[in-house]
C-alpha positions as CSV (number, residue, x, y, z in Angstrom):
1,M,15.6,-10.3,-16.4
2,S,16.8,-9.9,-12.8
3,L,19.4,-7.4,-14.0
4,L,16.8,-4.9,-15.3
5,L,16.7,-2.7,-12.2
6,P,20.4,-2.3,-11.9
7,I,20.4,-1.2,-15.6
8,I,17.7,1.3,-14.8
9,A,19.8,2.5,-11.9
10,C,22.8,3.2,-14.2
11,L,20.5,5.1,-16.6
12,I,19.1,7.3,-13.8
13,Y,22.6,7.9,-12.4
14,A,23.7,9.2,-15.8
15,L,20.9,11.8,-16.0
16,P,21.9,15.4,-15.3
17,A,21.3,17.0,-11.9
18,D,18.0,18.7,-11.1
19,P,17.5,21.7,-13.4
20,P,17.1,25.0,-11.5
21,G,13.5,25.9,-10.8
22,V,12.1,22.5,-11.7
23,G,12.2,21.0,-8.2
24,K,14.1,18.2,-6.5
25,F,13.9,14.6,-7.8
26,S,14.6,11.6,-5.6
27,G,14.1,7.8,-5.6
28,S,15.2,4.4,-4.6
29,I,15.7,1.0,-6.2
30,E,15.8,-2.4,-4.5
31,S,16.3,-5.8,-6.1
32,N,16.3,-9.1,-4.3
33,T,17.0,-12.2,-6.4
34,V,17.6,-15.7,-5.3
35,R,18.6,-18.8,-7.3
36,Y,17.4,-21.8,-5.4
37,F,19.4,-25.0,-5.6
38,N,16.3,-26.9,-6.7
39,D,16.4,-25.1,-10.1
40,N,13.7,-22.6,-9.1
41,W,14.3,-18.9,-8.6
42,G,12.6,-15.8,-7.2
43,S,13.0,-12.0,-7.6
44,N,11.4,-9.1,-5.8
45,N,12.0,-5.7,-7.3
46,Y,11.0,-2.2,-6.3
47,L,11.3,1.2,-7.9
48,K,10.3,4.4,-6.1
49,L,10.5,7.9,-7.7
50,G,9.6,11.2,-6.0
51,W,9.5,14.9,-6.9
52,Q,9.2,18.0,-4.6
53,K,8.9,21.7,-5.3
54,D,8.0,24.1,-2.5
55,S,4.8,22.8,-0.9
56,L,4.0,20.3,-3.7
57,S,5.3,16.8,-4.0
58,A,4.4,13.7,-6.1
59,G,5.7,10.2,-6.6
60,L,5.1,6.7,-7.7
61,Q,6.2,3.1,-6.7
62,A,6.3,0.2,-9.1
63,E,7.0,-3.4,-8.2
64,W,8.0,-6.3,-10.4
65,Y,7.8,-10.0,-9.5
66,P,8.8,-12.3,-12.4
67,E,8.7,-15.0,-9.7
68,A,8.2,-13.9,-6.1
69,L,10.7,-15.1,-3.5
70,A,9.8,-18.2,-1.5
71,G,7.4,-17.4,1.3
72,Y,5.9,-14.3,-0.2
73,P,2.1,-14.0,-1.0
74,S,1.2,-15.9,-4.2
75,E,-0.7,-12.9,-5.6
76,L,2.6,-11.1,-6.1
77,K,3.2,-11.9,-9.7
78,G,4.1,-9.7,-12.6
79,V,4.3,-5.9,-12.7
80,G,2.2,-3.4,-10.8
81,L,2.0,0.3,-10.1
82,T,1.6,0.0,-6.4
83,G,1.8,3.6,-5.5
84,L,0.9,6.9,-7.3
85,W,0.4,10.1,-5.3
86,I,0.4,13.9,-5.1
87,N,0.7,15.8,-1.9
88,W,0.3,19.5,-0.9
89,L,1.8,20.4,2.5
90,H,1.3,24.1,3.5
91,G,0.9,25.6,6.9
92,P,-1.6,23.5,8.9
93,W,-2.8,21.6,5.9
94,D,-1.6,18.2,4.6
95,L,-3.6,17.0,1.5
96,T,-2.9,13.8,-0.4
97,G,-4.5,12.3,-3.5
98,G,-3.7,8.8,-4.7
99,S,-1.8,6.3,-2.6
100,F,-0.9,6.9,1.1
101,Y,0.0,5.2,4.3
102,E,-1.7,6.1,7.7
103,Q,-1.7,5.0,11.3
104,L,-4.4,6.0,13.8
105,G,-3.3,5.8,17.4
106,S,-1.4,2.7,18.2
107,G,-2.6,1.1,15.0
108,M,-5.2,-1.2,16.5
109,V,-8.1,0.3,14.5
110,L,-6.1,1.2,11.4
111,R,-2.5,1.0,10.1
112,S,-1.5,0.9,6.4
113,W,2.2,0.4,6.0
114,E,4.9,-1.3,3.9
115,D,7.3,-3.9,5.1
116,R,9.2,-5.6,2.2
117,D,10.7,-8.3,4.4
118,L,7.2,-9.5,5.2
119,G,5.7,-8.8,1.8
120,I,3.2,-6.3,3.2
121,N,2.1,-3.2,1.4
122,N,-1.5,-2.3,2.1
123,C,-1.4,1.3,1.1
124,I,-4.8,3.0,0.6
125,T,-5.6,4.6,-2.8
126,G,-8.0,7.5,-2.4
127,A,-7.7,10.8,-0.6
128,R,-6.4,12.0,2.8
129,A,-6.8,15.4,4.4
130,A,-5.0,16.4,7.6
131,F,-5.1,19.6,9.6
132,R,-2.9,20.5,12.5
133,S,-2.9,23.9,14.3
134,G,-1.7,24.6,17.8
135,R,-3.2,22.0,20.1
136,F,-5.8,20.6,17.7
137,N,-5.4,18.1,14.9
138,A,-7.9,16.2,12.6
139,T,-7.6,13.7,9.7
140,L,-10.1,12.4,7.2
141,L,-9.3,9.6,4.8
142,G,-10.9,7.2,2.4
143,G,-10.0,4.8,-0.4
144,L,-9.4,1.3,-1.6
145,P,-6.8,-0.8,0.3
146,K,-4.2,-2.6,-1.9
147,S,-4.3,-6.3,-2.3
148,G,-1.5,-7.9,-4.2
149,L,-0.2,-5.5,-6.9
150,W,-3.3,-3.4,-7.3
151,P,-6.0,-1.6,-5.2
152,T,-8.8,-4.1,-4.3
153,L,-12.2,-3.4,-5.9
154,S,-14.0,-5.5,-3.3
155,S,-13.8,-3.2,-0.2
156,F,-13.6,0.5,0.8
157,V,-12.1,1.9,4.0
158,G,-12.9,5.4,5.4
159,G,-11.6,6.9,8.6
160,A,-11.5,10.0,10.8
161,D,-9.1,10.9,13.6
162,T,-8.9,13.9,15.9
163,G,-6.9,15.0,19.0
164,F,-6.8,17.9,21.4
165,E,-4.1,18.9,23.8
166,L,-5.8,20.0,27.1
167,I,-2.6,20.7,28.9
168,P,0.2,21.7,26.5
169,E,3.7,20.4,26.8
170,G,6.3,22.7,28.5
171,S,4.3,23.2,31.7
172,G,5.8,20.2,33.5
173,Q,2.9,18.0,32.5
174,S,0.7,17.4,29.4
175,L,-2.7,15.8,28.7
176,R,-4.0,14.9,25.3
177,L,-7.3,13.3,24.2
178,E,-7.7,11.5,20.9
179,A,-10.4,9.5,19.1
180,S,-10.6,7.6,15.8
181,A,-13.3,5.8,13.8
182,V,-12.8,3.5,10.8
183,V,-15.5,2.0,8.5
184,R,-14.8,-1.0,6.3
185,S,-17.4,-1.5,3.6
186,A,-17.7,-4.5,1.3
187,L,-18.2,-3.3,-2.3
188,R,-19.2,-6.8,-3.5
189,K,-20.5,-9.8,-1.6
190,D,-18.5,-12.9,-0.9
191,S,-20.7,-15.8,-2.0
192,S,-18.9,-18.3,0.2
193,I,-19.3,-16.2,3.4
194,E,-22.9,-15.4,2.5
195,L,-23.6,-19.1,2.3
196,L,-22.0,-19.7,5.7
197,A,-23.9,-16.8,7.2
198,N,-27.1,-18.2,6.0
199,E,-26.1,-21.5,7.6
200,G,-25.6,-19.6,10.9
201,G,-29.0,-18.0,10.6
202,F,-27.9,-14.3,10.1
203,V,-27.2,-11.8,7.4
204,N,-23.5,-10.8,7.0
205,P,-23.2,-7.0,7.5
206,Q,-21.5,-5.1,4.6
207,Q,-20.1,-2.4,6.9
208,V,-18.0,-2.8,10.0
209,L,-17.2,0.1,12.3
210,T,-14.1,0.2,14.5
211,W,-13.4,3.0,16.9
212,S,-11.0,3.9,19.6
213,G,-10.5,6.6,22.3
214,R,-7.1,7.4,23.7
215,V,-5.5,9.4,26.6
216,K,-1.9,10.5,26.7
217,Y,-0.5,12.0,29.9
218,S,2.9,12.9,31.1
219,L,4.3,14.4,34.3
220,G,8.0,14.9,34.7
221,N,9.8,11.7,34.0
222,F,6.5,9.7,33.9
223,S,4.3,9.1,30.8
224,L,1.1,7.1,30.3
225,K,-0.9,6.1,27.3
226,A,-4.3,4.4,27.4
227,E,-6.5,3.2,24.6
228,Y,-9.9,1.5,24.3
229,A,-11.0,0.1,20.9
230,G,-14.3,-1.5,19.9
231,K,-15.7,-3.1,16.8
232,T,-19.3,-3.7,15.6
233,P,-20.4,-7.3,14.9
234,E,-19.2,-9.1,11.8
235,F,-18.9,-12.6,10.4
236,Y,-16.9,-14.8,12.7
237,A,-16.0,-18.5,12.5
238,E,-16.2,-19.6,16.1
239,Q,-14.1,-22.6,17.0
240,L,-15.9,-25.2,19.2
241,P,-14.7,-28.3,20.9
242,K,-13.8,-31.3,18.8
243,S,-12.6,-28.9,16.0
244,R,-16.1,-27.9,14.9
245,E,-16.8,-24.4,13.6
246,H,-19.9,-22.4,14.4
247,Y,-20.6,-19.2,12.4
248,V,-21.9,-16.2,14.3
249,L,-22.0,-12.4,14.3
250,K,-19.5,-11.2,16.8
251,G,-18.1,-7.8,17.8
252,G,-14.7,-7.1,19.3
253,N,-12.8,-4.9,21.7
254,A,-9.3,-4.2,22.8
255,Q,-7.6,-2.3,25.7
256,L,-4.1,-1.0,25.8
257,L,-2.1,0.6,28.6
258,E,1.5,1.8,28.4
259,M,3.5,3.3,31.2
260,N,7.1,4.7,31.0
261,Y,9.4,6.2,33.6
262,A,13.0,7.4,33.1
263,A,15.4,9.2,35.5
264,G,19.2,9.3,35.5
265,G,20.5,5.9,34.4
266,F,17.2,4.2,35.0
267,S,14.3,3.6,32.7
268,G,11.3,1.3,32.9
269,S,8.2,0.4,30.9
270,L,5.1,-1.6,31.4
271,T,2.5,-2.5,28.8
272,L,-0.8,-4.3,29.3
273,R,-3.0,-5.4,26.5
274,R,-6.2,-7.4,26.0
275,L,-7.6,-8.3,22.5
276,E,-10.9,-9.9,21.6
277,N,-11.8,-10.4,18.0
278,I,-10.1,-7.2,16.9
279,G,-8.6,-8.4,13.7
280,S,-9.3,-6.3,10.6
281,G,-10.3,-9.0,8.2
282,A,-8.6,-9.4,4.8
283,G,-5.8,-7.0,4.0
284,R,-4.3,-6.8,7.5
285,L,-5.4,-3.1,7.9
286,N,-4.4,-2.9,11.6
287,Y,-1.3,-3.4,13.6
288,L,-1.1,-6.0,16.5
289,P,2.6,-6.7,17.2
290,S,3.3,-9.5,19.6
291,L,3.5,-8.4,23.2
292,C,7.0,-9.7,23.8
293,M,10.7,-8.9,23.1
294,Q,11.5,-8.7,19.4
295,Q,14.5,-11.1,19.3
296,T,17.4,-10.4,17.0
297,Y,19.7,-13.3,17.9
298,M,19.3,-16.4,15.6
299,L,18.4,-19.0,18.3
300,A,16.4,-16.6,20.5
301,G,14.1,-16.0,17.5
302,L,13.9,-19.6,16.4
303,N,10.3,-20.1,17.7
304,P,8.7,-16.7,17.9
305,Y,5.2,-15.9,19.3
306,T,2.5,-14.5,17.0
307,T,-0.4,-12.4,18.2
308,L,-3.8,-14.1,18.5
309,A,-6.2,-11.3,17.5
310,D,-9.2,-13.5,18.3
311,G,-8.4,-13.4,22.1
312,E,-5.4,-12.9,24.2
313,A,-4.4,-10.9,27.3
314,G,-0.9,-10.2,28.6
315,L,1.7,-7.8,29.9
316,Q,5.3,-6.9,29.0
317,G,7.8,-5.1,31.3
318,D,11.3,-3.9,30.8
319,I,13.9,-2.3,33.1
320,Y,17.1,-0.6,31.8
321,Y,19.9,0.6,34.0
322,T,23.2,2.2,33.0
323,F,26.0,1.8,35.6
324,R,28.0,5.0,35.4
325,R,31.6,5.2,34.3
326,G,34.0,5.1,37.2
327,S,31.6,3.2,39.5
328,A,32.4,-0.1,41.1
329,L,30.2,-2.0,38.6
330,G,30.5,0.4,35.7
331,G,34.3,0.3,35.5
332,R,36.1,2.7,33.3
333,Y,33.6,2.6,30.3
334,G,30.3,1.9,32.0
335,M,27.9,-1.1,31.8
336,K,24.3,-1.5,30.7
337,L,21.7,-3.9,32.1
338,H,18.4,-4.8,30.6
339,I,15.8,-7.1,32.3
340,G,12.5,-7.8,30.7
341,G,9.8,-10.3,30.3
342,C,6.2,-11.0,29.3
343,W,3.2,-13.2,30.2
344,I,0.5,-13.8,27.6
345,E,-2.6,-16.0,28.0
346,G,-5.1,-17.1,25.4
347,L,-8.7,-16.1,26.3
348,P,-11.5,-18.7,26.6
349,C,-13.5,-16.7,24.0
350,A,-11.0,-17.7,21.3
351,L,-10.3,-21.3,22.4
352,P,-12.3,-24.4,21.4
353,D,-12.3,-25.9,24.9
354,R,-13.4,-22.6,26.6
355,S,-12.7,-23.9,30.1
356,A,-10.1,-21.4,31.3
357,S,-7.2,-19.2,30.3
358,H,-3.9,-20.9,29.8
359,L,-0.4,-19.7,29.2
360,A,0.2,-18.9,25.5
361,Y,3.7,-17.4,25.8
362,R,6.1,-16.4,28.5
363,D,9.7,-15.1,28.4
364,I,12.3,-13.7,30.7
365,N,15.3,-11.8,29.1
366,I,18.5,-10.6,30.7
367,E,21.1,-8.6,28.7
368,L,24.4,-7.3,30.1
369,E,26.5,-5.1,27.9
370,R,30.0,-3.9,29.0
371,R,32.8,-2.1,27.3
372,W,36.1,-3.4,28.6
373,T,38.4,-1.2,26.6
374,R,38.0,1.5,24.0
375,N,38.1,-1.2,21.3
376,F,36.4,-4.2,23.0
377,R,32.8,-4.7,24.2
378,T,30.8,-7.8,25.1
379,I,27.1,-8.7,25.5
380,L,25.9,-11.6,27.6
381,F,22.3,-12.5,26.8
382,V,19.9,-15.1,28.3
383,S,16.3,-15.7,27.2
384,I,14.1,-18.2,29.0
385,Q,11.0,-18.9,26.8
386,E,7.9,-21.0,27.1
387,N,5.5,-21.2,24.1
388,S,2.1,-23.0,23.8
389,P,1.6,-24.8,20.5
390,T,-2.1,-24.3,20.9
391,H,-2.1,-20.6,21.8
392,G,-3.1,-21.5,25.4
393,N,-6.0,-23.9,24.5
394,C,-4.2,-26.6,26.4
395,K,-1.8,-26.5,29.4
396,A,1.0,-28.2,27.5
397,T,3.9,-25.9,26.5
398,D,7.3,-26.0,24.9
399,A,10.2,-24.6,26.9
400,Q,13.6,-23.5,25.7
401,N,16.6,-21.6,27.2
402,V,18.9,-19.5,25.0
403,F,22.4,-18.3,26.0
404,V,24.4,-15.9,23.9
405,F,27.9,-14.4,23.9
406,D,28.3,-11.4,21.6
407,G,31.8,-9.8,21.3
408,L,33.0,-6.9,19.2
409,Y,36.6,-5.9,18.8
410,R,37.9,-3.0,16.8
411,I,41.2,-3.9,15.2
412,S,41.7,-0.4,13.8
413,H,39.7,2.7,13.0
414,S,38.2,1.0,9.9
415,T,38.4,-2.7,10.8
416,S,36.4,-4.7,13.3
417,V,35.5,-8.3,14.0
418,K,32.3,-9.5,15.7
419,L,31.7,-13.0,17.1
420,E,28.4,-14.5,18.4
421,L,28.3,-17.9,20.1
422,Q,24.8,-19.2,20.9
423,Y,23.3,-22.2,22.6
424,L,19.6,-23.3,22.9
425,Y,18.7,-26.0,25.4
426,S,15.3,-27.7,25.1
427,Q,13.6,-31.0,25.8
428,E,10.8,-30.3,23.4
429,L,10.4,-29.6,19.6
430,T,13.8,-30.2,17.9
431,R,15.7,-30.1,21.2
432,D,19.2,-28.5,21.4
433,W,20.8,-26.1,18.9
434,M,24.2,-24.4,18.6
435,A,24.9,-21.4,16.5
436,A,27.9,-19.1,15.6
437,L,28.3,-16.0,13.6
438,L,31.5,-14.2,12.5
439,E,31.5,-10.8,10.9
440,L,34.4,-8.8,9.5
441,S,33.9,-5.2,8.7
442,F,36.2,-3.0,6.7
443,A,34.6,0.4,6.9
444,P,33.3,2.2,5.0
445,H,32.8,-0.2,2.1
446,W,33.1,-4.0,2.9
447,S,31.7,-6.5,5.3
448,V,31.8,-10.3,5.3
449,T,29.6,-12.5,7.5
450,V,29.4,-16.3,7.9
451,S,27.1,-18.1,10.3
452,D,25.8,-21.6,11.1
453,M,22.9,-23.0,13.1
454,Y,23.3,-26.6,14.0
455,N,20.4,-28.7,15.3
456,H,22.5,-31.3,17.1
457,G,19.7,-32.4,19.4
458,S,17.5,-33.9,16.7
459,T,17.9,-33.6,13.0
460,G,21.7,-33.1,12.8
461,I,21.2,-30.5,10.0
462,H,23.5,-27.4,9.6
463,Y,21.9,-24.2,8.4
464,Y,24.9,-22.3,7.1
465,N,24.9,-18.8,5.5
466,A,27.6,-16.4,4.0
467,T,27.1,-12.8,3.0
468,V,29.5,-10.3,1.3
469,S,28.4,-6.7,1.3
470,Y,29.7,-3.6,-0.4
471,S,28.6,-0.1,0.3
472,L,29.4,3.2,-1.5
473,S,27.5,6.2,-0.4
474,S,23.8,5.2,-0.7
475,L,24.5,2.1,-2.8
476,N,24.6,-1.3,-1.1
477,I,25.3,-4.6,-2.9
478,S,25.1,-8.0,-1.1
479,L,25.9,-11.5,-2.3
480,L,24.6,-14.3,-0.1
481,A,24.4,-18.1,-0.1
482,G,23.3,-20.7,2.3
483,R,20.5,-23.0,3.7
484,N,17.5,-21.6,5.6
485,R,15.1,-23.6,7.8
486,E,11.4,-23.3,7.6
487,G,9.7,-21.1,10.2
488,L,8.4,-17.7,11.0
489,I,10.2,-14.5,9.7
490,C,9.3,-11.6,11.9
491,S,9.6,-7.8,11.6
492,G,8.3,-5.4,14.2
493,G,6.4,-8.2,15.9
494,V,4.5,-9.2,12.8
495,C,5.4,-12.5,11.1
496,R,5.1,-14.5,7.9
497,W,5.8,-18.2,7.2
498,Q,9.1,-18.9,5.4
499,P,9.5,-22.3,3.7
500,A,12.9,-24.1,3.9
501,W,15.2,-23.2,1.0
502,S,18.8,-23.3,-0.1
503,G,20.3,-21.0,-2.7
504,A,22.4,-18.0,-3.6
505,G,21.2,-14.5,-4.1
506,L,22.0,-10.9,-5.0
507,R,20.5,-7.9,-3.2
508,I,20.9,-4.3,-4.5
509,Q,19.7,-1.2,-2.7
510,W,20.3,2.3,-3.9
511,S,18.8,5.7,-3.0
512,F,19.3,8.8,-5.0
């Protein structure tokens, strides 16, 4: 059964090219199948087809889960038509009927998006109308958010967004004002929540309004974005000391400030954010990525931080500097330096003890990249992390320091080898780790990767993986095998829980 999508791909490939005057057809196929060594298996499969002619386009997306991969939502089972849309784009108008994705502002009040690595696809099925002309834009939308494989029949979401450019770009500075409003309406009552609301002595509202106002300003090399978001009261399970829950009606708010500056070889950014009960309820219809560096190295991302939408405040800063070629530090090929870090505290409003704010997460990251010759470059990376297992409810934290050497050498025009050596030092959790990764690339078709993470400080377990990939034009086929530890899998600062598993898999991706 897992070979059905590759067979469909072959059939589509055999079809004739787009007939003249009919329009242009496109699509993509993705199949991820894993055979677990405990005799179970999982397979996530996606088919997307599109058509466009002049201003009109249409498409569909189907998903098939004979058995979903480990760690994906349990409601992903069977076959579903998860997207069906028609769109008309002409002049200032952009009209969509059916399924669509949308983000308003930074996404704190609304973001519907798809991320297959996380098992998220909360597209909205309904209608969307957008107008953009000159310095003004406006959007209206409404529909049913998707839950599992089909649009949910229990809630409706409607929204509006507008923006106006007071000072247009091109004059050395710009100023833009924006505003959004989103209403979530319950189409049917949840009996369990109604019972808890009665216990708390209130009536659970069937509509929740979230809004935001935004300012965007730039002057020369400097830019600033500020956003304030608010939410009307809704059902909230308030955590009290001694692990008791108290049910109340509670509103929410959030503030976001982003500043950026770039000149010559220097650039810097600073982000400040405060969240208080700004979650979007079921369906995850807003976007609250963690306010810290998104780690890509194995050991640096071993224990990631996840956003506490109920209450946190923090800041993140980054500085980038490029040493010019020919300078004393830059050498013949130049050198890049990145220094960044964050500090996040849990707010008393979201913590059972409610005494004071404590550290929830902190990191300091230093990355130095240098090209020594035309064919050889290295990256030295250090990450100093401190994470609270209680999201800042208590002062106790877990600390770890990660050190990485990353080297890439081009043997020839088409062949390269990459080596990563990593070490994690910690006195808490599972203590010390070592990791290594070796990748051979034979452009433009083949690559082979082997890696191992070894927890020599506690469990003595090796987590080994091997992958062989083949690419031809827009087709990519990967074979993989190995052992994976349980933990959080993150993409774009949003995470899901992944159970431990060992197995072998096949991944096929093709766009046409």
